[in-house]
KOLDRENNU-338897 format. One line per 8 residues: number of its first residue (from 1); their letters; for each residue x, y, z of N, C-alpha, C. Coordinates in pm, 1 decimal. Last residue first. Layout:
N
NUM	A	X:Y:Z:X:Y:Z:X:Y:Z  ... $
***
This chain:
83
83	KKLAEFVN	-1837.9:2454.1:1164.3:-1709.5:2500.8:1109.4:-1719.4:2536.7:965.0  -2076.3:2341.1:1231.1:-2058.9:2483.6:1258.4:-1934.9:2539.4:1190.0  -2048.3:2069.8:1189.2:-2127.8:2146.8:1092.7:-2111.5:2297.4:1111.6  -1911.3:1990.6:1415.6:-1842.8:1985.5:1286.7:-1917.8:2068.7:1181.1  -2112.5:2007.2:1606.3:-1997.5:2097.4:1616.0:-1923.5:2103.2:1483.2  -2275.9:1798.9:1516.9:-2327.0:1934.2:1519.0:-2215.4:2037.5:1530.5  -2113.6:1570.2:1552.9:-2157.4:1610.0:1419.3:-2203.0:1755.5:1416.1  -1845.1:1509.3:1729.4:-1974.2:1574.2:1750.6:-2016.9:1632.0:1615.7 $
75	IQAAIKKL	-1646.2:1242.1:1811.1:-1691.8:1328.0:1702.0:-1831.7:1379.1:1733.7  -1581.2:1059.6:2003.6:-1548.9:1199.5:2030.5:-1600.4:1295.2:1923.4  -1641.6:811.7:1898.0:-1721.5:859.9:2011.0:-1697.6:1008.5:2038.5  -1439.1:779.8:1708.0:-1578.3:793.4:1664.7:-1664.5:852.2:1775.4  -1217.6:752.1:1880.9:-1223.1:861.7:1784.1:-1367.2:887.0:1742.6  -1286.4:516.3:2013.3:-1271.3:640.3:2089.1:-1280.0:761.3:1997.0  -1279.1:334.3:1799.3:-1404.4:356.8:1871.2:-1399.1:487.6:1949.6  -1007.0:345.0:1738.6:-1103.9:390.8:1639.6:-1240.2:418.1:1704.1 $
67	QDLNSKMY	-899.8:229.6:1973.6:-867.8:368.1:1939.9:-968.5:424.3:1838.4  -1005.2:-31.3:1953.9:-1033.5:53.0:2071.2:-1009.9:200.4:2040.1  -896.8:-120.0:1702.2:-1040.1:-105.4:1725.5:-1072.0:-14.4:1843.3  -656.3:-177.8:1585.8:-674.1:-43.8:1643.1:-819.7:-15.6:1679.7  -674.7:-431.2:1482.2:-563.4:-400.7:1572.9:-581.9:-268.3:1645.2  -894.5:-408.4:1311.0:-899.3:-498.9:1426.3:-794.0:-462.6:1529.7  -795.5:-223.4:1121.3:-914.4:-191.7:1200.8:-922.2:-279.3:1324.6  -574.9:-371.3:1022.0:-554.4:-241.8:1086.6:-673.8:-206.6:1175.0 $
59	FKLAALEE	-708.1:-585.8:905.6:-616.4:-610.2:1016.9:-591.9:-480.7:1094.5  -837.9:-445.7:700.9:-916.8:-513.9:804.0:-831.2:-541.3:927.3  -610.4:-365.1:555.9:-699.7:-264.4:613.5:-787.3:-325.2:723.2  -506.9:-613.1:477.1:-426.0:-526.4:563.4:-513.4:-418.8:629.2  -712.3:-699.2:311.3:-680.1:-778.1:430.7:-598.3:-694.0:528.6  -684.4:-507.4:112.1:-806.6:-509.9:194.0:-784.9:-589.4:321.8  -438.6:-585.5:5.4:-449.7:-455.6:71.4:-574.8:-448.9:159.4  -515.4:-832.8:-103.3:-409.2:-826.9:-1.8:-416.9:-694.7:75.5 $
51	DSFGRNKT	-700.8:-753.4:-294.7:-742.7:-839.2:-183.0:-641.8:-835.4:-69.4  -646.2:-401.4:-372.8:-631.7:-544.9:-397.1:-680.8:-623.6:-275.6  -860.1:-125.5:-433.3:-765.8:-192.9:-344.5:-763.6:-342.0:-377.9  -1066.0:-30.2:-610.5:-925.7:-20.4:-645.0:-824.8:-88.1:-553.9  -1308.3:20.1:-407.0:-1280.5:59.9:-544.1:-1129.1:74.2:-559.0  -1537.7:-119.8:-188.1:-1400.0:-116.5:-234.6:-1397.3:-72.0:-380.0  -1726.0:-153.3:112.8:-1712.2:-99.5:-23.1:-1564.7:-98.2:-60.4  -1695.8:-285.8:350.3:-1828.0:-286.7:287.8:-1826.0:-233.3:145.4 $
43	IRCDPIVG	-1491.4:-482.5:548.7:-1493.3:-387.8:438.6:-1628.6:-399.2:368.8  -1514.6:-505.0:903.7:-1530.0:-563.5:770.9:-1535.1:-451.6:667.9  -1528.9:-470.3:1183.0:-1400.2:-468.4:1111.8:-1410.7:-540.2:977.2  -1738.8:-444.6:1358.9:-1726.0:-569.8:1282.7:-1591.9:-583.1:1211.7  -1783.1:-204.1:1490.7:-1680.7:-292.5:1544.0:-1663.1:-423.5:1466.8  -1690.7:-54.8:1179.7:-1648.8:-109.8:1308.4:-1770.6:-113.1:1398.8  -1654.5:-93.5:834.2:-1744.1:-64.7:944.9:-1688.1:-131.1:1070.8  -1498.2:69.0:551.2:-1515.1:-38.9:647.4:-1610.9:3.4:755.8 $
35	EAYRDKDS	-1434.4:139.4:219.1:-1511.8:175.4:337.2:-1527.2:52.5:424.2  -1192.3:268.1:-2.0:-1250.1:152.7:66.5:-1322.5:204.1:189.9  -1054.3:380.3:-303.3:-1143.7:409.5:-191.9:-1192.8:277.6:-133.3  -806.7:534.1:-518.9:-873.6:419.8:-456.3:-954.5:463.7:-335.7  -661.3:748.2:-619.9:-740.3:667.2:-712.3:-826.6:559.3:-647.1  -542.4:889.5:-400.3:-578.2:957.7:-524.8:-678.1:879.0:-609.7  -696.2:717.7:-130.6:-584.2:791.2:-185.2:-632.3:851.3:-316.6  -862.9:613.4:168.4:-860.0:659.7:30.0:-724.5:719.5:-4.0 $
27	FTVYAYKN	-1084.8:461.4:385.8:-945.6:468.9:345.4:-943.7:513.0:199.7  -1311.6:505.1:653.5:-1281.5:507.2:510.7:-1132.0:525.0:489.5  -1524.9:362.0:874.6:-1385.0:399.3:859.8:-1355.9:393.8:710.0  -1821.1:418.6:1059.4:-1756.2:391.1:931.8:-1612.4:439.8:935.0  -1957.6:252.6:1343.6:-1899.4:370.7:1280.1:-1832.8:325.7:1151.2  -2231.9:151.7:1556.3:-2124.2:125.6:1461.8:-2069.5:258.8:1411.6  -2457.0:-15.2:1775.1:-2379.0:102.7:1740.4:-2264.9:61.8:1648.3  -2776.4:-139.0:1824.6:-2643.7:-165.7:1766.4:-2576.9:-36.8:1722.7 $
19	RGSMDTCV	-3019.6:-40.7:1922.2:-2937.7:-129.9:2005.4:-2795.0:-145.4:1954.0  -3193.2:90.7:1761.7:-3128.9:167.2:1867.5:-3036.4:84.8:1955.0  -3310.0:-10.1:1541.6:-3358.2:-61.7:1670.5:-3301.2:17.1:1787.2  -3169.7:111.8:1335.0:-3309.6:149.9:1358.2:-3363.1:101.1:1492.7  -2834.1:172.9:1466.1:-2931.4:114.1:1374.0:-3073.6:151.8:1416.5  -2627.6:458.0:1496.4:-2710.4:357.7:1562.3:-2809.9:303.7:1462.1  -2288.6:576.5:1482.7:-2423.2:563.9:1425.9:-2496.4:455.0:1503.1  -2036.1:799.2:1575.8:-2107.4:675.7:1608.7:-2248.5:683.2:1550.5 $
11	SSVTMRIS	-1875.4:960.2:1294.7:-1927.8:958.6:1431.2:-1998.8:825.1:1454.0  -1611.9:809.1:1096.4:-1739.9:877.7:1116.7:-1772.3:885.3:1265.5  -1281.5:869.7:1003.3:-1370.0:793.3:1090.4:-1497.0:874.7:1109.7  -1044.2:826.7:741.5:-1139.6:909.9:813.8:-1232.1:818.0:893.0  -718.9:819.8:609.8:-822.6:748.3:683.0:-914.1:851.0:749.4  -529.2:808.1:314.8:-596.2:891.1:414.7:-707.5:808.8:479.3  -217.3:700.1:207.3:-357.7:664.3:226.1:-415.0:747.6:340.3  50.1:727.6:135.5:-36.6:844.4:136.4:-185.2:810.0:147.4 $
3	DEM	203.1:504.6:109.0:210.2:573.0:237.1:108.1:686.1:247.2  33.9:230.6:-53.3:105.9:356.7:-54.5:105.1:419.3:84.1  83.0:-118.2:0.0:0.0:0.0:0.0:87.4:124.5:0.0 $
***
């Protein structure tokens, strides 16, 4: 993988039942895009990443799950919209 991959983390989302919480983690560079979901650590969308690279992204999410959850929990959507 290239060193210039950008990662973004969404705020915490809740399903319609209100019981299951999750967040999206996206990885992108100039030409490629992948979207994953935590805490499942699975890739839901891919454009351009190889199977080997996707495995590395899933491993990254699993290895850093606690930190990614903390990042998602700290995001305040309403504050972000003010900027």
